[in-house]
C-alpha positions in Angstrom: 13.3 23.0 -3.1 11.5 21.7 -0.7 12.9 19.6 2.4 11.5 16.8 4.1 12.5 15.3 7.4 12.7 11.4 7.4 12.7 11.3 10.8 9.2 13.0 11.7 6.5 11.0 13.2 7.1 7.1 13.1 10.6 7.8 10.7 10.0 4.8 8.2 10.4 4.4 4.2 6.5 5.9 3.7 8.0 9.5 4.2 10.6 8.8 1.9 8.1 6.9 -0.9 5.5 9.7 -0.4 8.2 12.4 -1.1 9.3 10.6 -4.2 5.5 10.1 -5.5 4.3 13.7 -5.0 7.7 15.2 -6.4 7.0 13.4 -9.4 3.2 14.3 -9.5 3.4 18.1 -9.1 6.9 18.2 -10.7 8.8 19.7 -8.0 12.5 18.8 -6.7 12.7 17.3 -2.9 15.8 16.8 -0.7 15.1 13.8 1.8 17.1 13.9 4.7 17.4 11.6 7.7 15.6 8.9 5.7 14.4 5.8 7.9 16.0 7.4 10.9 13.2 5.5 13.1 14.2 2.4 12.1 16.9 0.0 13.6 18.7 -0.1 10.1 18.5 3.5 9.2 18.7 4.7 5.3 17.8 3.2 2.2 17.4 -0.7 2.0 17.3 -2.7 -1.4 13.3 -1.9 -1.7 13.7 1.9 -0.8 16.6 2.0 -3.4 14.1 0.3 -6.1 11.8 3.0 -5.6 14.2 5.7 -6.2 15.3 4.3 -9.4 12.0 3.5 -10.9 11.1 7.1 -10.0 14.0 8.1 -12.0 13.1 5.7 -14.8 9.7 6.7 -15.4 10.6 10.7 -15.4 14.3 10.9 -16.0 14.8 12.5 -12.5 18.1 13.8 -11.6 19.4 12.3 -8.1 21.7 11.9 -5.7 22.1 9.6 -3.0 21.1 6.3 -4.7 22.9 3.8 -2.2 22.3 1.2 -0.5 22.4 2.8 3.6 22.0 6.2 2.4 20.3 8.7 4.6 19.8 11.5 2.2 18.3 11.8 -1.5 18.2 14.8 -3.9 15.4 13.9 -6.3 14.7 16.3 -9.4 11.9 15.2 -11.5 11.1 15.4 -15.1 8.4 15.0 -17.1 6.8 11.7 -16.3 6.9 9.0 -19.4 4.2 6.4 -19.7 5.1 3.4 -21.4 6.6 -0.3 -20.7 8.6 -0.7 -17.6 10.5 -3.6 -15.6 11.7 -3.1 -12.2 13.3 -5.7 -10.3 14.5 -5.3 -6.2 17.3 -7.8 -6.5 15.8 -9.1 -3.2 12.4 -10.6 -1.3 11.7 -6.6 -1.0 8.1 -5.6 -1.4 7.3 -5.1 -5.3 3.8 -3.5 -3.9 5.5 -0.6 -2.3 7.5 0.2 -5.6 4.5 -0.3 -7.4 2.4 2.3 -5.1 5.5 4.7 -5.7 5.1 5.0 -9.4 1.1 4.2 -9.7 0.3 7.6 -9.6 2.5 9.6 -11.8 1.7 7.1 -14.5 -1.9 7.0 -13.8 -1.9 10.7 -14.2 0.6 10.8 -17.5 -1.1 11.0 -21.2 -0.8 7.3 -21.9 -1.1 3.8 -20.6 1.9 2.1 -19.3 2.6 -1.5 -18.6 4.7 -2.3 -15.4 6.2 -5.3 -14.6 7.7 -5.9 -11.0 10.0 -8.5 -9.4 10.9 -9.5 -5.9 8.2 -10.4 -2.8 4.9 -10.5 -3.7 3.8 -11.1 0.0 5.6 -9.5 2.6 5.1 -8.7 6.1 5.0 -4.7 6.7 3.7 -3.9 3.0 0.3 -4.9 1.1 0.3 -8.0 -0.4 -0.4 -8.7 -4.0 -3.7 -10.1 -2.9 -4.4 -6.7 -0.6 -3.7 -4.8 -3.7 -6.1 -6.7 -6.1 -8.9 -6.9 -3.7 -8.9 -3.7 -1.6 -6.8 -1.4 -3.2 -7.4 -1.0 -6.7 -11.1 -1.5 -6.2 -11.2 1.5 -4.0 -9.0 3.6 -6.3 -11.3 2.9 -9.4 -14.2 4.7 -7.1 -12.0 7.6 -7.4 -11.4 7.0 -11.3 -8.0 5.7 -11.2 -8.0 2.7 -13.6 -5.3 -0.4 -12.9 -5.1 -4.0 -13.9 -2.7 -6.7 -12.3 -1.9 -10.3 -13.0 0.5 -12.5 -10.8 2.7 -14.5 -12.6 5.1 -15.9 -9.5 4.5 -15.7 -5.7 7.7 -14.5 -4.0 8.4 -14.8 -0.1 11.2 -13.8 2.2 14.0 -14.4 1.7 14.0 -15.8 -1.3 11.8 -13.3 -3.5 11.6 -14.2 -7.2 7.9 -13.0 -7.2 6.7 -11.4 -10.5 3.4 -9.4 -11.2 2.2 -7.2 -13.8 0.3 -4.2 -14.2 -1.8 -2.4 -16.4 -2.2 1.2 -15.7 -4.7 3.3 -17.4 -4.4 7.4 -18.0 -7.1 8.8 -16.0 -10.3 9.7 -17.8 -12.1 11.7 -14.9 -11.4 11.6 -11.4 -14.4 11.6 -8.7 -14.3 12.9 -5.2 -14.5 9.9 -2.3 -17.7 9.9 -0.1 -17.4 6.3 2.0 -18.9 6.8 5.0 -20.3 3.3 5.6 -19.6 0.0 4.0 -23.2 -1.3 3.4 -24.4 -4.9 3.9 -21.5 -7.5 4.8 -21.7 -9.6 2.0 -19.4 -12.4 2.5 -16.3 -13.2 4.4 -13.2 -15.7 3.2 -9.8 -16.9 4.7 -7.4 -18.1 2.7 -4.0 -19.6 3.6 -1.2 -19.5 1.0 1.8 -21.5 1.9 4.9 -22.6 -0.7 7.5 -25.6 1.0 6.5 -25.5 4.3 4.4 -28.6 5.7 0.8 -28.9 5.5 -0.7 -29.2 9.1 0.7 -25.4 9.5 -2.1 -24.2 7.0 -4.4 -26.3 8.7 -3.6 -25.4 12.2 -3.9 -21.7 10.6 -7.6 -22.5 9.3 -8.5 -24.1 12.4 -7.6 -21.1 14.4 -9.4 -18.8 12.5 -12.6 -20.9 12.9 -12.3 -21.0 16.3 -11.8 -17.0 16.7 -13.8 -16.0 13.8 -16.7 -18.3 13.8 -16.6 -18.3 10.2 -18.0 -21.7 8.5 -15.9 -24.2 6.9 -16.8 -23.3 3.3 -15.0 -20.0 3.3 -12.2 -21.5 5.2 -9.6 -22.3 1.9 -6.1 -23.7 1.7 -4.1 -22.5 -1.6 -0.5 -24.2 -2.2 1.6 -22.2 -4.6 5.1 -22.6 -6.3 8.1 -20.4 -5.1 11.9 -19.9 -5.5 11.6 -20.5 -1.3 9.1 -21.3 1.3 6.3 -18.5 2.8 3.1 -18.6 4.5 0.2 -15.8 4.5 -2.9 -15.6 6.2 -5.3 -13.6 4.8 -9.0 -12.8 5.8 -11.2 -10.9 3.8 -14.8 -9.2 4.3 -16.2 -8.5 1.3 -19.1 -5.5 1.5 -21.4 -3.5 -0.5 -19.0 -0.4 -0.9 -15.5 -1.6 0.1 -13.4 -5.3 0.8 -10.9 -5.0 3.7 -8.4 -7.4 3.9 -6.3 -8.2 6.9 -3.2 -10.2 6.5 -0.6 -11.7 8.8 2.8 -13.1 7.4 4.1 -16.4 8.7 7.4 -16.3 10.4 9.9 -19.0 12.0 9.4 -17.8 15.7 5.5 -17.5 15.4 3.6 -20.2 15.5 0.9 -21.1 13.1 -1.9 -20.3 16.2 -0.2 -16.9 16.8 0.1 -15.8 12.8 -3.6 -16.8 12.4 -4.9 -15.1 15.6 -3.4 -12.0 14.9 -5.0 -11.7 11.4 -8.5 -12.8 13.4 -8.1 -10.1 15.9 -7.4 -7.1 13.3 -10.6 -8.3 11.3 -12.7 -8.7 14.5 -11.1 -5.0 15.4 -12.2 -3.5 11.9 -15.7 -5.4 11.7 -17.2 -4.4 15.5 -16.0 -0.9 14.8 -18.3 -0.9 12.0 -16.3 1.5 9.7 -15.6 1.0 6.0 -12.0 1.6 6.1 -9.6 -0.4 7.3 -6.4 1.1 9.2 -3.7 0.5 6.4 -6.0 1.2 3.3 -6.5 4.5 5.1 -3.1 5.4 4.9 -2.9 4.6 1.0 -5.7 6.2 -0.4 -4.7 10.0 0.9 -2.4 10.5 -2.0 -5.2 10.0 -4.4 -7.6 11.7 -2.5 -5.1 14.6 -2.4 -4.0 14.3 -5.8 -7.6 14.1 -7.4 -11.0 15.4 -6.1 -10.6 15.0 -2.1 -13.4 13.4 -0.1 -14.3 12.0 2.9 -14.0 8.5 4.8 -14.4 7.2 8.0 -11.7 4.6 9.6 -10.4 3.0 12.7 -8.4 5.6 15.3 -5.5 7.0 13.1 -2.1 5.5 13.6 1.0 7.1 13.6 1.8 6.1 10.1 -1.5 7.6 8.9 -0.7 10.9 11.3 3.1 10.8 9.8 1.7 10.5 6.2 -0.8 13.5 6.6 2.1 15.9 8.0 4.3 14.8 4.7 1.4 15.8 2.4 0.9 19.0 4.0 4.3 20.0 3.8 4.9 19.1 0.0 1.4 20.1 -0.9 -0.1 22.5 1.4 -3.6 20.6 1.5 -4.6 19.8 5.0 -6.7 16.8 5.6 -8.9 16.8 8.8 -9.0 14.2 11.5 -12.2 14.5 13.4 -12.8 12.1 16.3 -16.8 10.7 15.6 -16.8 8.2 18.7 -14.6 6.0 21.0 -13.7 3.9 17.7 -14.6 6.0 14.5 -12.8 8.6 13.3 -13.4 11.0 9.7 -10.8 11.7 7.3 -11.8 14.8 4.9 -10.0 16.5 2.3 -10.5 19.4 0.2 -7.8 20.4 -2.3 -8.0 24.2 -2.7 -6.2 23.9 -5.8 -5.3 21.5 -8.8 -2.2 19.5 -7.7 -1.8 17.7 -10.6 -2.8 17.6 -14.3 -6.0 16.2 -13.7 -6.2 17.5 -9.9 -9.4 18.9 -8.6 -10.5 21.8 -7.3 -12.0 21.3 -3.8 
């Protein structure tokens, strides 16, 4: 049984989720120890427990350690079975992270799946529904992975209560990724989404974006929505010929509207000035689809510890090497060449 140490690198929940996904795709049992050892509150939180139980549901896995606060889990997967599934986190934890845990196993199964997710839809430190829809899934489609999603209810921390659905199609043909240029910048857009908070907050956030990004009034949008509790997120989008980047910051009580918008503007400015196609967070999320598919190459910003840790966990579980190469002060290339079929439809590099 493969053993993965959750305290390595950045020591967060991604190590746990990557291990679960690869265990299911490769049909290899795994023991994950020291889970989230790098966090102030180690062990499984509700959203990590939801990932574990979602994985168990789609493949009938034998598991141990499935309780809140657990720092060690054993996961013995069975065959992944496509079908209709509902995963409720039971809190405002990120539904997107649960979705990404089971997405590849279901994509690489032999039938269509429909998944309903309940919990948080726009969370800090996790991709939002908008990020999944606008940035992640379109890039997945370039690799040959197809999924459609629809938002039914917004869910912000701490109330949660959001809901969305995903229709996941089995892979027909996978393609290598070759993304070293984003092409021409076609459009930019800022969307501030708010629920149950004073209107002046969104107005101030948009004013700050206009000041920092110098974007015209017509691309700045306020979206007032209904949700179980109050919430706010600033989402900046850059639409290019080859890719869409989404930079987001979730509002918090201790952060002013100006600081929330300023952080999003800073992240978008860094991305645009580097002239790379793949942003920091998307770089992290596209690795597994590449390794389980036909590999490829892309350029991105300086690798985060999150990305470097994910690369190491992938190497430990698959034997596939992912090369990081510094091209210039602000540009790095990421290359992987799978040398054996890692999944039922995996590519030979």
